[in-house]
N, C-alpha and C positions, 0 to 999 in steps of 0.2 A: 332429525338432529341438530334440526332446527330447537323443535318441540325440546327436546331433551333443555336446550343452553336457556332459554327460557324459565327456565322450571330449577339448571343449579343456582344461575344465577339470578333469574329473582325480580328479570330483566322486560318488558316489555317485548311484543315481534317483533313494531317497528326498529327500535334501541336495536337489538342482538340483528335486525337483517344488514340498519341501516350500518354493526361494527360489520358485516361480513363485505358489504361495502366495499368501509375503506382496505379489509386483508388482504378484497380482491386488486383494491385498485395501484394498491403498494408490494402486487404481486406473489403474498405469502399464502394467500390459500387461493384455490381453482371450484368455481360451484357450478354443478349437475344439475339440471332438472331433470324428471319422474324418473321410474325404477331409478334403482341403486342408487338414484342423487346425491344428493347436499356437499357438505365443504367439507374437500380434502387438501392439506398438507404440500405446500410443493416445493420442492430442494428452491432451496436461493444460491444465486449459487455470484464469486465474488466482486464482481464487477455492481451487483443490485445490492451484495451486503453492506459494500462503500459507497451508495448513495445513502443511505440507508443513512449511515452512522455517520457522515456528511450535514446529516439530517440538526444533530446533537449540536454541533456544532455553528451552526447557522446561531444562534442564540444563547455560542460559547466560544468563544472564542477561545484557542491558541496563540499562547505569546508565541514570537520566532522562538524565543529560548525554551519549553517545551519541544516545539518538536526539532531542534536541533536534536536535541537529551534525552530522545529518546530517541534518533534516530540513531547517533552514537552511540548508543545498546545495542542497538537491535541488528546496525548494517555489519558488524566483525564477524556475529554471532554464526549470520549469512552466510556471513563472508568463510567462517571458517569450515562451514558446516557444505558448503559448496566441493571445497578443497577436497574433500574426501566421497561426495559425490560425484560431481558434474561426470562424464562420461569426458571422451576427449571432444571427441566432437564438438556440443555442444560448448566445448571450451577454444576450439576455433572457432565457432561462430560471433561467442563475446569476442576472442581476440576480434576479428573483422567488424569489432562495435566499438574495440577500447578504443580508440585515438583518443589521444589526450583532448580532455574537454576542461571545456573555461567555466563553470561554479553551477554549482545547483536549480538555482535557477537556470539556466540551458538546456531547452527541451534536451535535446537528445544526450546529455548527462542524465535528465530523471527516464528518458524510454529507457538510460542503459541500467541504469538502477531497477527498475521493473522488471529487466530482460534478466536479471545480474535474480530479481526476488518467484518470477514465475521458475527457475531453473528448483529451488527447493525443495527436499523432496515432506520438512517439514509446513503441515498445511496453514496451519496457525503465522509463521514469518510467515511462508510465501505471500501469506495476506498482507500481516502491517508490514510490513517491507514495501509491501505492491501502494498501499492504500498510505501511510506515508508519502512518496514520492508522489502523488498524485497532489496531495495535502499540499505538498509543496510547491508544486504545476499553479494549482485555483489560486493556494493562500497566500503566497507568498512574492512581498509587491516589490520589488532589487530595479536597483536601477539598473537603466537599458544594459551599460557597460561595468558592468563591477570589473574589478581587474582577473588574473587569473590566477584563479585561488585553491588550485588543485597541485601546480606544478608543472613538469613534468615527465616526471617518471610515474607514479600509481598507476597507472593502466598497464607498461610494463612490466612491474614490479607482479600486478594485482594478477594478469594471467601468466605467468612465471613461476606460481608463488601452483595457481593453480595447478597446470602440467605437473608440477613434483610434487600432487596434493599436500601441501605443507602450507599445516592450517594457519600457522601459529605467522606463517607468512603470508601467509589472505589480509587475515586480521587486522595483521602490523600499515598494509598499505591502503585497506579500508579509510584506520585505523590516523593516517598522519592524510590521508583525502577529506575527508570530516574535518581536524581538525582548519590546518587551511582550512577551505569553504566555512565553516561556521567563524572564522572570524575576519573572513576578506566581505562575505554579505552584513558584520556589526559595522566593518568598517563604515564600510556601503551608507549607510543605513539601513537595507533592510529592512520592512515592515511585514505584519502580516494585517490583509486589506482589508 
């Protein structure tokens, strides 16, 4: 395989070997020596893909408004989908963790968002919403005491909508929460660090 790469790419043996080492270090391939050996593509899980994607934002940081805009577009779609697909036991597990949450920078709120994302049957929606929750936790610098952005009723409204299989109600509960959180984070001067 190495000889084929050298020929196809027109690169030197050292360059190809270094490229393979970099890909292996990043977890994208595994190599095996000996008969039947070579470089083999490895599956990438969501956490590893998120780490690789986060590298992009090391050099080109999104603004808080960018994160909130994307979150506002995706989370209601996630909630609506979950209303149609979550099993009753999964809804009850979410209900156990859905106490009123203070704000989107609150680790419990972000963990709840990741739990919501994990329930998605759409793998792209699951990844994107989970990644956004992690990015908010890692990149957004908010004052320690952001006012109660979420209000007190959205968790109950969301769980009730999920139990009723009410996609519109689930989306509306998340939209209300996100709008309140965005206003509170902006008012508190939160920024991407």
